[in-house]
C-alpha positions, -999 to 999 in steps of 0.1 A, spaced: 454 171 -96 484 157 -78 477 126 -57 499 107 -33 489 70 -34 499 50 -4 490 16 7 495 -14 30 509 4 60 500 -26 82 502 -5 113 508 -26 145 527 -28 177 546 -58 162 578 -58 141 558 -61 109 554 -23 109 583 -1 98 575 32 116 605 50 101 594 44 66 559 56 74 573 87 89 597 92 60 570 89 34 544 111 53 571 139 57 577 138 19 539 140 13 536 169 36 563 190 20 550 184 -15 520 202 -32 497 172 -31 460 179 -36 449 146 -21 462 115 -4 446 80 -12 453 51 10 442 19 -7 439 -4 23 455 -26 49 459 3 71 462 -21 101 478 -55 103 450 -76 121 420 -53 124 424 -50 162 412 -22 182 447 -11 196 458 -12 160 430 11 148 437 34 178 473 37 167 465 41 130 440 68 138 468 87 155 493 81 128 470 91 99 465 124 115 501 131 107 491 135 70 484 173 65 464 168 32 429 158 24 428 120 28 408 92 14 412 57 30 400 24 16 396 -7 37 419 -37 30 416 -74 37 437 -71 69 415 -43 82 385 -66 78 400 -93 100 384 -99 135 353 -79 125 376 -49 119 354 -35 92 332 -21 121 362 -5 138 372 9 104 342 30 103 346 40 139 383 50 138 391 57 101 360 66 80 334 52 57 339 19 38 324 35 5 325 71 -6 329 99 -30 354 127 -31 349 153 -59 364 184 -72 357 208 -100 363 184 -130 369 150 -113 357 125 -89 372 97 -67 348 68 -60 361 43 -35 346 9 -26 351 -18 -1 364 -49 -18 370 -70 13 356 -104 24 357 -108 61 386 -131 73 397 -138 37 425 -124 16 404 -126 -15 383 -97 -27 350 -91 -44 329 -62 -56 297 -81 -62 260 -78 -55 250 -46 -40 286 -33 -40 287 -37 -77 253 -19 -82 265 9 -59 297 15 -79 278 13 -112 252 38 -99 279 62 -88 298 60 -121 266 68 -138 258 97 -113 292 113 -120 294 105 -157 297 142 -164 330 145 -147 359 147 -171 382 127 -147 369 95 -129 390 77 -105 380 45 -88 398 30 -58 397 -3 -40 421 -25 -22 424 -56 -45 441 -56 -78 422 -61 -111 450 -78 -133 477 -102 -123 509 -87 -110 544 -98 -116 567 -109 -89 539 -120 -64 544 -157 -63 513 -178 -70 486 -156 -83 457 -155 -60 436 -129 -42 424 -110 -72 389 -99 -71 366 -128 -76 346 -108 -103 376 -89 -116 364 -93 -152 331 -77 -145 346 -48 -125 372 -42 -154 345 -43 -179 325 -18 -158 353 7 -155 362 4 -192 325 10 -203 321 41 -180 353 58 -193 371 55 -159 407 71 -162 424 57 -131 419 27 -109 441 26 -77 447 -5 -56 473 -21 -34 472 -55 -16 501 -74 -31 529 -52 -19 542 -46 -55 542 -13 -73 530 -17 -109 515 4 -136 494 -9 -166 473 8 -191 443 -12 -203 428 6 -233 424 41 -218 423 30 -182 455 33 -161 457 9 -133 483 18 -106 491 -6 -79 510 8 -49 537 -11 -30 537 -12 7 543 20 25 556 6 59 553 -31 60 583 -53 63 568 -78 37 581 -67 5 588 -88 -26 622 -98 -40 641 -77 -15 623 -45 -26 619 -15 -3 590 6 8 574 30 -17 545 51 -27 530 65 -60 530 101 -71 501 105 -97 494 137 -117 462 136 -137 452 165 -159 418 176 -171 424 162 -206 430 127 -192 468 126 -192 482 105 -164 517 105 -151 527 79 -125 559 79 -105 567 50 -83 589 65 -56 609 43 -33 623 54 1 657 50 -13 649 79 -37 648 57 -68 620 65 -92 602 48 -121 581 70 -143 553 62 -166 532 86 -187 500 80 -207 481 103 -230 444 95 -240 439 74 -271 427 96 -300 407 88 -321 392 57 -305 377 44 -338 399 37 -368 394 27 -404 420 5 -419 440 23 -446 465 -5 -456 460 -38 -472 451 -68 -452 482 -90 -443 467 -120 -426 433 -134 -415 431 -158 -386 402 -176 -370 404 -183 -332 383 -209 -315 382 -225 -281 362 -250 -260 347 -271 -287 347 -299 -261 340 -326 -286 322 -355 -269 290 -377 -271 275 -357 -242 243 -337 -247 263 -304 -239 283 -308 -270 266 -290 -299 276 -310 -329 256 -291 -356 269 -258 -344 306 -268 -347 297 -283 -382 282 -249 -391 311 -230 -378 336 -251 -398 315 -247 -429 315 -209 -424 352 -208 -417 359 -227 -450 334 -210 -473 329 -176 -461 359 -164 -440 388 -185 -456 414 -176 -431 451 -181 -435 453 -200 -403 429 -214 -377 440 -215 -341 424 -236 -314 432 -223 -279 424 -255 -259 397 -278 -246 393 -295 -280 377 -325 -263 355 -327 -232 376 -355 -218 410 -370 -227 397 -404 -240 405 -419 -275 369 -420 -286 366 -382 -282 399 -375 -298 389 -395 -328 357 -376 -331 376 -343 -329 400 -353 -357 371 -361 -379 358 -325 -374 390 -306 -377 405 -324 -406 377 -307 -425 393 -273 -418 410 -262 -452 434 -237 -436 467 -241 -417 460 -251 -381 476 -248 -347 463 -265 -316 473 -260 -280 458 -282 -252 435 -271 -226 430 -286 -192 402 -309 -204 424 -322 -232 450 -338 -209 427 -356 -184 430 -393 -182 451 -405 -213 447 -371 -229 484 -360 -224 495 -387 -248 464 -386 -270 468 -350 -278 502 -356 -293 491 -386 -312 461 -369 -328 474 -332 -331 511 -333 -327 534 -316 -305 527 -278 -304 556 -261 -322 559 -225 -337 542 -220 -370 554 -194 -394 531 -180 -421 550 -154 -441 560 -124 -417 539 -140 -389 549 -165 -363 524 -183 -338 541 -193 -307 524 -220 -286 529 -219 -248 517 -248 -227 498 -240 -196 475 -269 -188 481 -293 -160 468 -328 -150 433 -330 -136 428 -293 -128 416 -262 -144 444 -243 -128 473 -238 -151 510 -227 -150 536 -218 -175 563 -222 -150 598 -207 -146 613 -228 -174 581 -220 -196 586 -183 -190 622 -187 -202 611 -205 -233 586 -178 -240 613 -151 -236 636 -170 -260 609 -174 -286 600 -138 -285 636 -128 -289 643 -154 -316 613 -141 -337 618 -104 -330 618 -97 -367 583 -110 -372 547 -104 -361 545 -126 -329 513 -142 -318 515 -160 -285 489 -188 -283 479 -204 -250 448 -218 -232 446 -199 -199 436 -163 -199 461 -139 -185 436 -110 -179 403 -116 -162 372 -119 -183 335 -109 -175 310 -133 -161 336 -156 -147 347 -162 -111 383 -154 -112 404 -179 -92 439 -171 -106 435 -198 -132 470 -192 -144 492 -194 -112 519 -172 -129 498 -150 -149 514 -119 -135 548 -128 -148 536 -140 -181 516 -108 -187 547 -88 -177 568 -107 -203 546 -102 -232 538 -65 -224 575 -56 -217 584 -72 -250 555 -54 -268 543 -87 -282 520 -81 -312 492 -103 -301 482 -129 -274 454 -155 -280 438 -174 -251 408 -196 -247 397 -202 -211 365 -192 -194 337 -196 -220 334 -160 -229 349 -140 -258 368 -108 -246 396 -85 -259 416 -57 -243 448 -41 -250 473 -41 -221 500 -15 -227 507 -22 -265 498 -58 -265 462 -68 -276 450 -99 -256 421 -118 -271 401 -146 -254 378 -169 -274 345 -180 -261 332 -215 -266 326 -225 -301 302 -255 -294 298 -262 -257 264 -255 -241 279 -246 -207 294 -212 -215 292 -178 -201 287 -157 -233 253 -138 -238 263 -138 -275 261 -176 -275 286 -200 -291 311 -182 -311 346 -178 -326 368 -149 -333 378 -135 -367 410 -114 -365 423 -94 -394 458 -79 -393 462 -48 -416 493 -28 -423 482 -3 -397 459 -21 -375 443 -52 -359 405 -58 -361 388 -86 -342 351 -96 -346 333 -122 -326 312 -144 -349 281 -161 -337 285 -197 -345 249 -205 -353 237 -174 -372 269 -158 -384 261 -124 -368 291 -105 -357 301 -79 -332 333 -59 -329 354 -70 -300 384 -48 -305 403 -25 -329 438 -12 -323 464 7 -343 497 -9 -348 529 6 -337 547 22 -366 582 8 -362 576 -29 -364 605 -46 -383 581 -68 -404 562 -38 -419 
């Protein structure tokens, strides 16, 4: 199946629309053997009737089967009703012999943000189950699922991106197509390829980029090839083969064991579960005996001295090496100074062939975090300086969305940070924001989020928990450990690349 993926045409009579770029890309599409064209939204610029009339005419220039998804600009001015009149259905299914495309409206009227919630989510789930027999499953919507680089302040991701991502992964979807941010980008998350299209014919590009579209070839065996093709003729190519096998058994010796915790939120409030934290620390010391314990932030519920004194009493009982990074709760009030007085300045910790690199993201009096341009340079330098070791980046804010959490772009520059660690093939990233345990591998970098170890207000059906991470010679295995009863479930298992310098 050969697909032309276009997006964000922003058709209008104003100067925002570049008609020559649209015609150039459409002519290329018509002269190539594409089986299908998918437009992932923002067909128009303001959702106005005259724009839809113009767009309806221009879309007819595409001489291939066409699927069109609504975007946030199309939904402006009650444009979603005009979309159905001039373009087509807001939801739909396109199928062929061995595959299916399921597209869904992710727009919220008059907002740039997106959501596939409520009945939309149920509809998408039902369609994925209905077409579960298809070897190739493609989902398409306008809004992006994971943060993108070079987009400025991270916003406008799907509010329930974590739930949608989890749904697609659990139903073995091969490909997710989207647009929205005018940046072409490709990631693989586990076996799901996420392809963002740049803008086909809008003047608003990022970093002086030019207009582009994606050429996607997907085979019946699940192999996906994506070519980002710019109007200048420049091409960027990515190719992915299915992961086989998907379940592994460690063959080498265990090199390191770490425990990852977050959101203990030590306080004297009723929501702090003192006995559960005590039980977790006892199990860590007596049963799991890790080489290092990493706390990914929100150690205390408020940054006051009494809570910090209480936290020290708990964590000085941990026998292993420890590394703490502050969360947003930790630096409220006097917490910025108290954290350093009680837990020290976060610095890289080396344990044999492993190095743990703390990155600060918390900001005063807000759950919104930022690494910043200087912080990104520090991260790059650390990754380069320790390139001969197994590098574990430790931070508070999550850089991929997690289920059961309203995604508000909690890390403003998550797209750039995610790009840094994946481009560098960082061996492991640990985060601790959102109150729910979650683990995925983006490209070749596993990213593990810890749930809350002892705070009642969490989002985890498994309850309060911490993560147990074992690194073997050939793989990483992570279990979530229920902090009360000690039961466990597998969060992730990934083979390690064979050319690591530390092996």
